Each structure stands twice: as C-alpha cells, then as structure tokens.
C-alpha positions as CSV (number, residue, x, y, z in Angstrom):
1,M,0.0,0.0,0.0
2,V,2.8,2.4,0.9
3,K,4.6,1.6,-2.4
4,T,1.4,2.3,-4.4
5,L,0.9,5.7,-2.8
6,F,4.6,6.5,-3.3
7,A,4.4,5.6,-7.0
8,I,1.3,7.8,-7.5
9,Y,3.0,10.7,-5.6
10,N,6.1,10.5,-7.8
11,N,4.1,10.3,-11.1
12,T,3.9,14.0,-12.2
13,Q,3.4,13.6,-15.9
14,G,-0.4,14.4,-15.7
15,I,-0.1,17.3,-13.3
16,A,1.9,19.4,-15.7
17,L,-0.7,19.0,-18.4
18,F,-3.5,19.8,-15.9
19,S,-1.7,22.9,-14.7
20,V,-1.1,24.2,-18.3
21,M,-4.8,23.7,-19.1
22,A,-5.9,25.4,-15.9
23,L,-3.7,28.4,-16.6
24,M,-5.0,28.6,-20.2
25,T,-8.6,28.5,-18.9
26,L,-7.8,31.2,-16.4
27,F,-6.2,33.4,-19.1
28,F,-9.2,32.8,-21.4
29,L,-11.6,33.9,-18.7
30,V,-9.5,37.0,-17.8
31,G,-9.3,37.9,-21.5
32,T,-13.0,37.4,-22.1
33,A,-13.8,39.5,-19.0
34,S,-11.5,42.2,-20.2
35,L,-13.0,42.2,-23.7
36,L,-16.5,42.4,-22.2
37,N,-15.5,45.2,-19.9
38,T,-13.9,47.1,-22.8
39,A,-17.0,46.7,-24.9
40,T,-19.2,47.8,-22.0
41,E,-17.1,50.9,-21.4
42,C,-17.1,51.7,-25.1
43,K,-20.9,51.4,-25.2
44,I,-21.1,53.6,-22.1
45,S,-18.7,56.1,-23.6
46,K,-20.7,56.3,-26.9
47,N,-24.0,56.7,-24.9
48,H,-22.4,59.5,-22.8
49,K,-21.1,61.2,-25.9
50,R,-24.5,61.0,-27.5
51,S,-26.2,62.3,-24.3
52,V,-23.7,65.2,-24.1
53,H,-24.3,66.0,-27.8
54,A,-28.1,66.0,-27.2
55,F,-27.5,68.3,-24.2
56,Y,-25.5,70.7,-26.3
57,D,-28.3,70.7,-28.8
58,C,-30.7,71.7,-26.0
59,E,-28.4,74.6,-25.1
60,A,-28.3,75.6,-28.8
61,G,-32.1,75.8,-28.7
62,I,-32.1,77.9,-25.6
63,A,-29.5,80.2,-27.1
64,E,-31.5,80.7,-30.3
65,A,-34.7,81.4,-28.3
66,I,-32.8,84.1,-26.2
67,A,-31.5,85.6,-29.4
68,Q,-35.0,85.8,-30.8
69,I,-36.2,87.4,-27.6
70,K,-33.4,90.0,-27.8
71,N,-34.3,90.8,-31.3
72,D,-38.1,90.9,-30.5
73,T,-38.7,88.2,-33.1
74,I,-39.7,85.3,-30.9
75,N,-42.7,83.3,-32.0
76,L,-44.5,82.8,-28.7
77,S,-46.7,79.8,-27.8
78,Q,-49.5,78.9,-25.5
79,D,-48.7,76.2,-22.9
80,E,-51.4,74.0,-24.1
81,D,-50.5,74.4,-27.8
82,P,-46.6,74.6,-28.2
83,N,-45.4,76.1,-31.4
84,W,-42.2,74.2,-31.8
85,Q,-39.3,75.8,-33.7
86,T,-36.9,73.2,-35.1
87,A,-33.4,73.0,-36.4
88,D,-32.1,69.9,-38.1
89,S,-28.6,70.0,-39.6
90,E,-25.3,68.1,-39.7
91,L,-24.3,69.9,-36.5
92,F,-27.5,70.4,-34.5
93,R,-30.8,68.7,-34.0
94,Y,-33.2,70.4,-31.6
95,Q,-36.6,72.0,-31.2
96,Y,-37.9,74.6,-28.8
97,Y,-40.8,76.8,-27.9
98,A,-41.3,79.8,-25.6
99,T,-44.1,81.3,-23.6
100,Y,-44.4,84.7,-21.9
101,D,-46.1,85.8,-18.7
102,P,-46.7,89.6,-19.0
103,D,-47.4,89.9,-15.3
104,T,-43.9,88.6,-14.3
105,K,-42.2,89.5,-17.6
106,I,-40.8,86.0,-17.6
107,Y,-40.2,83.9,-20.7
108,T,-40.2,80.1,-20.3
109,I,-38.2,78.3,-22.9
110,T,-38.5,74.5,-23.4
111,S,-35.8,73.0,-25.5
112,E,-35.4,69.4,-26.6
113,G,-32.2,68.0,-28.2
114,K,-31.2,64.8,-30.0
115,D,-27.9,63.5,-31.1
116,L,-27.3,62.9,-34.8
117,T,-28.2,59.2,-34.4
118,Q,-31.4,60.2,-32.6
119,T,-30.8,57.6,-29.9
120,A,-30.2,60.2,-27.0
121,N,-32.7,62.8,-25.9
122,R,-32.3,65.6,-23.4
123,R,-34.8,68.4,-22.3
124,I,-34.0,71.7,-20.7
125,I,-36.5,74.3,-19.3
126,A,-35.1,77.8,-18.7
127,E,-36.8,80.9,-17.4
128,V,-35.6,84.3,-18.7
129,R,-36.7,87.7,-17.4
130,R,-36.6,90.6,-19.8
131,I,-35.9,93.8,-18.0
132,F,-36.6,95.8,-21.1
133,A,-35.9,95.8,-24.8
134,A,-35.2,98.3,-27.5
135,G,-38.4,97.2,-29.1
136,D,-40.3,98.6,-26.1
137,I,-39.5,102.1,-27.3
138,K,-42.1,103.1,-29.8
139,S,-41.6,106.8,-30.4
140,P,-38.9,109.5,-30.4
141,V,-40.5,111.1,-27.3
142,Y,-42.1,109.3,-24.4
143,C,-43.6,111.5,-21.6
144,G,-46.4,111.9,-19.1
145,S,-47.1,115.5,-20.1
146,G,-45.4,118.0,-22.4
147,K,-45.2,121.3,-24.2
148,N,-43.8,121.9,-27.7
149,K,-43.5,125.7,-28.1
150,G,-41.7,128.0,-30.4
151,H,-40.3,127.9,-34.0
152,P,-38.3,126.4,-35.5
153,N,-38.9,123.3,-33.5
154,A,-39.9,119.8,-34.6
155,I,-40.3,116.1,-33.5
156,Y,-40.0,113.6,-36.3
157,G,-41.6,110.2,-36.2
158,D,-40.3,109.1,-39.6
159,S,-37.1,107.2,-39.3
160,N,-34.0,108.9,-40.6
161,C,-30.8,107.2,-39.3
162,P,-27.2,108.1,-39.9
163,S,-25.0,105.5,-41.5
164,W,-23.1,104.7,-38.3
165,A,-26.4,103.5,-36.7
166,S,-28.0,101.7,-39.6
167,D,-28.5,98.0,-39.1
168,G,-29.0,97.4,-42.8
169,D,-32.6,96.2,-42.3
170,P,-35.2,98.5,-43.9
171,N,-38.0,96.4,-42.4
172,N,-37.6,97.9,-39.0
173,D,-37.3,101.6,-40.1
174,S,-41.0,102.2,-40.2
175,S,-42.6,105.5,-39.1
176,V,-44.0,105.8,-35.5
177,A,-46.0,108.2,-33.5
178,C,-44.0,111.4,-32.7
179,I,-44.9,111.3,-29.0
180,S,-46.3,108.5,-26.8
181,T,-47.8,108.8,-23.4
182,P,-49.3,106.3,-21.0
183,N,-52.0,108.8,-20.1
184,S,-55.4,108.9,-21.8
185,Y,-56.5,112.1,-23.5
186,E,-58.9,114.2,-21.4
187,S,-59.4,117.7,-22.6
188,D,-59.7,119.2,-19.2
189,K,-56.4,117.8,-18.1
190,K,-54.4,118.2,-21.3
191,P,-51.5,115.9,-20.6
192,L,-49.9,117.2,-23.8
193,D,-50.0,120.8,-24.9
194,L,-48.7,120.6,-28.4
195,D,-48.5,122.5,-31.7
196,L,-49.5,119.5,-33.9
197,G,-48.0,121.3,-36.9
198,Q,-44.6,120.7,-35.5
199,L,-45.0,116.9,-35.3
200,Y,-43.9,115.2,-38.5
201,T,-44.8,111.6,-39.2
202,S,-46.5,109.4,-41.8
203,A,-47.7,107.2,-39.0
204,P,-51.5,107.3,-38.5
205,N,-51.3,109.4,-35.3
206,P,-48.6,111.9,-34.3
207,V,-49.5,111.3,-30.7
208,E,-50.2,107.9,-29.2
209,Y,-52.3,108.1,-26.0
210,E,-52.5,105.2,-23.5
211,A,-49.2,103.7,-24.8
212,A,-47.7,100.8,-23.0
213,E,-46.0,102.2,-19.9
214,L,-42.2,102.0,-19.9
215,N,-40.5,101.1,-16.6
216,L,-37.8,103.7,-16.9
217,A,-36.6,103.2,-13.3
218,D,-35.7,99.6,-14.1
219,M,-33.9,100.7,-17.3
220,A,-31.9,103.3,-15.3
221,N,-31.0,100.9,-12.6
222,Y,-29.7,98.4,-15.2
223,F,-27.5,101.0,-16.9
224,K,-26.2,102.2,-13.5
225,D,-25.0,98.7,-12.6
226,L,-23.0,98.1,-15.8
227,P,-21.1,100.3,-14.5
228,P,-21.5,103.6,-16.4
229,D,-18.6,105.2,-18.3
230,R,-19.3,108.6,-16.8
231,T,-21.1,109.8,-13.7
232,S,-20.9,113.6,-14.1
233,I,-20.9,116.3,-16.8
234,P,-19.6,119.8,-16.1
235,V,-22.4,122.4,-16.5
236,S,-20.6,124.8,-18.8
237,T,-18.5,122.7,-21.1
238,T,-17.8,122.0,-24.8
239,E,-17.2,118.3,-24.8
240,N,-17.6,115.1,-26.8
241,I,-18.7,111.9,-25.1
242,G,-18.2,108.7,-27.0
243,S,-18.3,108.2,-30.7
244,P,-20.1,106.2,-33.4
245,T,-17.7,103.3,-32.7
246,D,-17.5,103.8,-28.9
247,T,-21.0,104.5,-27.5
248,Q,-21.0,105.1,-23.8
249,V,-23.3,105.1,-20.8
250,V,-23.5,108.3,-18.7
251,Y,-25.4,108.0,-15.4
252,I,-26.1,111.3,-13.5
253,N,-27.4,110.8,-10.0
254,G,-29.3,114.0,-9.5
255,N,-30.1,117.1,-11.5
256,Q,-28.1,118.1,-14.6
257,T,-27.8,121.4,-16.3
258,I,-26.2,121.8,-19.7
259,A,-25.1,125.3,-20.4
260,G,-22.3,124.6,-22.8
261,H,-22.2,122.5,-25.9
262,L,-22.4,118.7,-25.4
263,T,-22.1,116.1,-28.1
264,G,-22.6,112.4,-27.1
265,Y,-23.2,108.9,-28.4
266,G,-24.8,106.3,-26.2
267,I,-27.2,106.4,-23.3
268,L,-27.6,109.4,-21.0
269,V,-29.5,108.7,-17.7
270,V,-30.4,111.6,-15.3
271,T,-32.2,110.6,-12.1
272,G,-33.3,114.2,-11.4
273,D,-34.3,117.1,-13.7
274,L,-32.5,117.9,-17.0
275,H,-32.3,121.6,-17.9
276,I,-30.7,122.5,-21.2
277,S,-29.9,126.2,-21.5
278,G,-27.0,125.6,-23.9
279,Q,-26.8,123.0,-26.7
280,I,-26.9,119.2,-26.7
281,D,-26.5,117.0,-29.7
282,W,-27.2,113.4,-28.4
283,N,-27.2,110.3,-30.5
284,G,-28.9,107.3,-28.8
285,V,-31.2,107.4,-25.8
286,I,-31.8,109.9,-23.1
287,I,-33.7,108.8,-19.9
288,V,-34.8,111.4,-17.3
289,L,-36.5,110.3,-14.1
290,G,-37.0,113.7,-12.6
291,N,-40.0,116.0,-12.8
292,N,-38.9,117.9,-15.8
293,V,-36.9,117.8,-19.1
294,I,-36.9,121.5,-20.2
295,Q,-34.9,123.2,-22.9
296,T,-34.9,126.9,-22.6
297,G,-32.0,128.1,-24.7
298,G,-29.5,126.9,-27.1
299,G,-29.0,129.6,-29.7
300,T,-29.4,128.2,-33.2
301,S,-29.5,124.4,-32.4
302,G,-30.8,123.9,-28.8
303,M,-31.6,120.2,-28.2
304,Q,-30.8,117.8,-31.1
305,V,-31.6,114.2,-30.4
306,T,-31.2,111.3,-32.8
307,G,-32.9,108.3,-31.3
308,A,-35.3,108.7,-28.4
309,L,-35.9,110.8,-25.3
310,L,-37.8,109.2,-22.4
311,T,-39.3,110.6,-19.2
312,P,-42.3,109.5,-17.1
313,N,-43.0,113.1,-16.3
314,H,-42.8,116.5,-18.1
315,F,-41.1,117.3,-21.4
316,E,-40.8,120.8,-22.7
317,I,-38.9,122.4,-25.6
318,R,-39.1,126.1,-26.5
319,G,-37.5,126.4,-29.9
320,N,-34.6,125.6,-32.2
321,S,-34.8,121.9,-31.3
322,D,-35.2,118.7,-33.2
323,V,-35.9,115.2,-32.0
324,Q,-35.4,112.7,-34.8
325,W,-36.6,109.1,-34.5
326,C,-34.0,106.5,-35.2
327,G,-34.9,103.0,-34.1
328,D,-31.5,101.7,-35.3
329,A,-29.7,104.1,-33.0
330,V,-31.8,103.0,-30.1
331,R,-31.1,99.3,-30.8
332,K,-27.4,99.9,-31.3
333,V,-26.6,101.8,-28.1
334,M,-28.7,99.4,-26.1
335,D,-26.9,96.4,-27.6
336,D,-23.5,98.1,-27.0
337,A,-24.4,98.7,-23.4
338,G,-25.2,95.1,-22.6
339,D,-27.8,92.3,-22.6
340,P,-30.9,93.2,-20.5
341,L,-32.0,89.5,-20.4
342,T,-31.4,87.6,-17.1
343,I,-31.6,83.8,-16.8
344,I,-33.4,83.2,-13.5
345,S,-33.7,79.4,-13.6
346,W,-32.3,76.5,-15.6
347,K,-33.2,72.9,-15.1
348,E,-33.1,69.6,-16.9
349,D,-36.5,67.9,-17.1
C-alpha cells in the first residue's frame, strides 16, 4: 500500500498537463472579461457622448430662443399648444418653444435636443426675465405730459438714421408716433399741450395716447449697474462723449444742467431734472427720471436728439430743437451697453 501511494506521488506527468490547461482556462476567462469590460465601457462612452451631444443641442435651442427674444422676433406659444421651432442640420438637431407671462415679464423656454443618431434625448427648461428691450421704445419722445413751443422746432416720427447706426434692415425703419404717453387724452387735463403742426410723421397718429408704460426706473438701474462710463458732466463745457464706434453710458445721479455744448453717443441717464440752456447733440437714448426735461435756450440748435428721449413726467422744448426718431440708433446703443436679459432658472426635465 505504501509503495502504491509513493508511486502515485512520484508520477507527475499528468499534473503538468492539468496545470497548463488550468492556466490557459484562467487566461481565457480574464481575456474574455477584459473584452466584455472594454465593450461595455465603449458602449457607455458612446452613450455618454450622444447624451452630451443632445444636451449641447438643447443649449443651442435655448441660445436661439434668447437671441429671438433679444431681437423681439420670438414666436410665442401657449402652454397647451406649443409652437415648436426646429433646427435639423449636420451639426445640431433640436426643437424649442417659448411662452411669456406679461405679469412677471418671464419667458419660459423649453428645448429638446437629440444627437445625430437620434438615440439620445435631453430636455431643458429655462426661465428668462426681460428687464426691457429696444423694441419697447415706440416713439422718439415718451412722456407723461409735455409742451412743444416755439419755432423752428420739430419732432420727427419718420425714421432717418445716420450711416453709423443703420443695421441694414429697412423692415424695422417704419414711421412711428412722434410722442407717446401712458395717459389717456382728457381735454380738461391736457396731458400734452402741443402744436401739432410741429410733429412730422407718416404714421396714423402723431400722438399715441394710452401707450404701454415704460419702466424707466428699471432701465436706469440696469444701466447704473453696468457700470457707467461717466457719472458727471460739467455744467458749462464743450465736450464730446463717446463716438459712433464707442458708444458710452453716462449716469447722472441728481439734476443736470447743460449750459455749454455737449455732443454724445450712447445712453444718458439723469435721475433728477434735466435743464438745457445751452446746446446738446445726443445720438442714442436719453432717460430722465425727474419731474422735468426742459430746454430753454441753445442759440441756433438747442436740443438735437437722434434716437429717443424718455421721461415718465414733463417734457418741454421752447424752440430751435429737433428730436429725430431712429430705431436703429436705439437698438445699437442698447446692444452696445449690454444684454438686458437675465436667466433666473435653468433645469433639466
């Protein structure tokens, strides 16, 4: 018995073969597992890439909708009846729609994106609040009350823009009312005391009553926070502010008197009264929050505005003044100043 066991113990010819086969089986299993793991990781990587691509497509839809809102060309929908806008190209594949709540001034944009194989889908919902837009300004003069006295003196509602401001699109150069006011017309109150012969426009009405109210305080606060390029203007000065290629924001906290000769390009904000006894030649937008915008002097040119002048209160010019509507100038200086759209929420649905 001992000899038999000793013989079996010393017979190693089968063990070597068994060991080689066991090792080969182990290597095969490891290799197979590695291949399966590689294939799985490759599939996960492809799915992730497609998902990221779909997400980027969603973002492209949000970006396009915001651009449409900025340009006031967005095609709005009702929640229960989405009007999908689509893009399908070699680079992007998405669709989006937007709704607007006039009470909160919030746009809700829903964007859906797909990768080019259409196997991955993502959906984003973003809320954007529009503080204001250039398209809100509908006339060269906006005021609560006003007087237009003296000759020569004129307010023009027909667009006539200088070359530096032209956006090259004649479709947005239509004539508008010369003056708009949020007040209704009541003869006993006379919110506007005008010589109608000094208002020039081919629009149906030189004065638009009960116009949409402009929140000029919100506009002024936005421009204040940019920050402004200037915060003061010397009273008696001959000065140029900005240029056609460098429009600026001037924010005056308080009253401002201009007794010299001021030429400017951009946005002028005055939180108090604006009194012009000299000459001002402003290209862009003037916003005055105080009780009065009054021009009392100015020699041969007085107040010359190309763009728009806005005040919630009283506007008065006495002579030798022209206010020329230019929607392109309004859009340009506002675009140069910054984007008045704020994204207030962003989530993936």
